[in-house]
N, C-alpha and C positions, 0 to 999 in steps of 0.2 A: 247511812252515815257510818263511817268506820269508828270503832270504839277506840278511845284514847287510852294509851298505856302510860303509867307513871313509873319513872325511874328515879332512884335516889343516887345522889352524888356526894361522896365524902370528901371534904376539903380540909386541909390543915388551916390553922389560923392565918398563916402568911398568905396561903393561896386565897383564902376568903377575903382578906384585906386587898389583895391585888385585884380580885374580881370585882369587889365593891368600887374600888378606885376607877377601874376601867369602865364599869357600867355608869358611874357618875359622870365621867368625862364624855361618854358617848350619849348621855341622857337617855339611857335605856334601862328597863328593869333587869335585875340580875337573871331572872328566869329566861328572859328573851335572849340575853347574851349567851347563856348556857345552851339554849336551843340552837342558836346560830353556830356555836362551836361544835356541837354534835353533828349538825347538818354538814358543816365543812369537813369534819372528820369522815363521815360516811361517804361523801363525794370523793374524798381522797382515796378511800378504800376501794370504791367502785373503779376509779381510774387505775389503781394499782392492779386490780383484778383484770381489767380490760387490757392493760399493757402486758401483763404476764401471759394472757391468752394470745395476744398479737405476737409476743416473743416466741411462744410455742409454735404458732403457725409459721412464723418466719424460719425457725430452726428446722421444722419438718420440710418446708419448701426448699431450703438450702440443701438439706440432706438428700432430698429427691433429685434436685438438680445435679448434685455431686455424683450420685449414682448414674444418672443419665449421661453425664459427661464421660465418666469412666467407661460406660457401655459404648458410647459413641467412639471414644478413643480406641477401644479394643476392636470395634468393627472397622474403623478407619485403618488400623494397623493390618487387619486381616485383608482388607481390600488392596492396600498398597503391596502387601506380600504376594497376593494373587496376581496383581498387575506385573510385578517384577518377574514372577514365575512365567507368566504368559509372554512378557517381553523377551525373556531368556529363550523360551521355546521357539518363538517366532524368529529370533535372530540366528538360530542355528541353521546353517545351510548344509544340505546333504551334498556329499561329493557326487559328481556326475559319473555314475557307473556306466560302463559300456553296455551292460545287459539291462533290459527293461524289467525283467523279473527280479533281478538283484535290487534295483531301485525300489520296486514295490515292496520287497521284503524289508528293506531298510526303513521305509516309510511306516510299514505296519509295526515294526519293532519300536520305532520312535513314538508312534501313537500309543502303543501299549504302555511304555514307560510313562508317558504323559498322563494317561488315565489312572495309572497306579499311584503316581505321586500327587495327583490333584487333590484328593481328600486331605492329605497332610498339610496342604497350604491353608486350609480353613481352620486349623486348630493350632494353638501354641503347644509347646511341649507339656506344660502342666495340665492343660485341658485334655490333651490327648491321653495322658496317663489316667485321668479321672474317667474319661470316656471309655477307655479300654477296660478299666476296672469295673465300671457299671455294666458294660456290655457282657463281660464275663459273668457277672453276677446274674444278669437277667437271662443269659443263655441257659442257665440251670434253674430257671424259674419253676416254681411249683404251683399247681392249681390251688385256688382258695378253698379251704375245707368248709367254709360257711356257705358261700353262694354256689360254688361249683363251676361258675362260668368265668370268673376272673383269675388273674394270675398274681402271685405275691411278688412284690418288688421292694428292694431295700431303699431306705431313705435316711438321711442324716438328720436327727432331731436334736433338741436341746439336751436330752439325756443320752445321746449316742444313737447308734444305728437301730432302726426298727423296720419291720416289714409291714406293708399295707396292701390291700387288695386293689387291683387295677379298676375295679368297678366302684370306686369311692365317689365318682362323679356321675355314675350311670343311674338309670332309673329302673328298678329300685336300687337304692344305695346299699353298698356293702362297706361298712365302716370298721371292719375287723382289723386289728393290728396284732402283731406278734413281736416278741423280743428277739433280738439277734443272738444266735448261738454259733459263734465261729463262722460267720459268713452264711449261715442258713437260718431260716425262721424256726423259732422254738415253738413247734406245734404241740397241742395237747395230745397225750397218748390216747390210743383207741380205748383203753380200759377206763380212763376218766371220762370220756365222752359218752360211754354207754351207761354210766351210772346216773 
């Protein structure tokens, strides 16, 4: 059986008179009325806690849906842009040259232009700038000094850009990170690693 705990309640004279009058009208002892009031208060607090938890879950779900809608919208715009590009490419009609070799050369040139421009249809200008920047950064990637098998890549974090090893998900993990120093990882000098 659970041990009972005793709590003391301090009431003003007016509050005590109101409590006595209410207990008398309900034909209940004052202690029972206080217990009922405490139970009602605790239930109310549980409901508030439950509602705040539900509110948090709803906010998280709405945020997740908003991100998914934005992602879907971006993908939809990319697909529409791609379809427009394909429609434009297919609508182009080559002039009929008298020479078969000249027609083949025109077709090859047209295909070459199509394949060169195709990747640009999959990125908007902002993403293309970011992609170009990151490709330039990773093109000059350095090997990880800790594990020796991974490559250091830049990443934007809460405190700015930092560099991490590409083996951070590999087995065994390499969780080394380095600060950024003007677009390069700030590696420890050879003198400090020997000591």
